[in-house]
Phi, psi and omega in degrees: 000134179290159183298316181294321178296318180298314181296323179293318179293327178292318179298326183274349185279155176280169181298319180296319177297322179295320179295320177295318179296321179297315179294323177295318179293321177297319178296317178298319180298315180298315180296320180293316178299319180296315182292325178290321182292332178268009180059027175277339181223141177257008185272076180291334181294336180297326178297312180297317180299316181293320178298320178293321178294321176299318180297321179296316180295316180296321179297316179296318177299317180294319178298319179292325179293319182291317181288340179283340182284000000 
């Protein structure tokens, strides 16, 4: 999924969906780091991509928390 498409889906998602997506991305990050460390995967860029997606989700959650106050 492209970055702009991902950000658009995040903007349209509910808070509960964002929390689920965040836990899913964290799990993906751990699995990717593990597979790279065991040389099962050479896709190091996937780690960076996942970390950026986590940051986008956390930012959106934080923005919604601040605007709700």
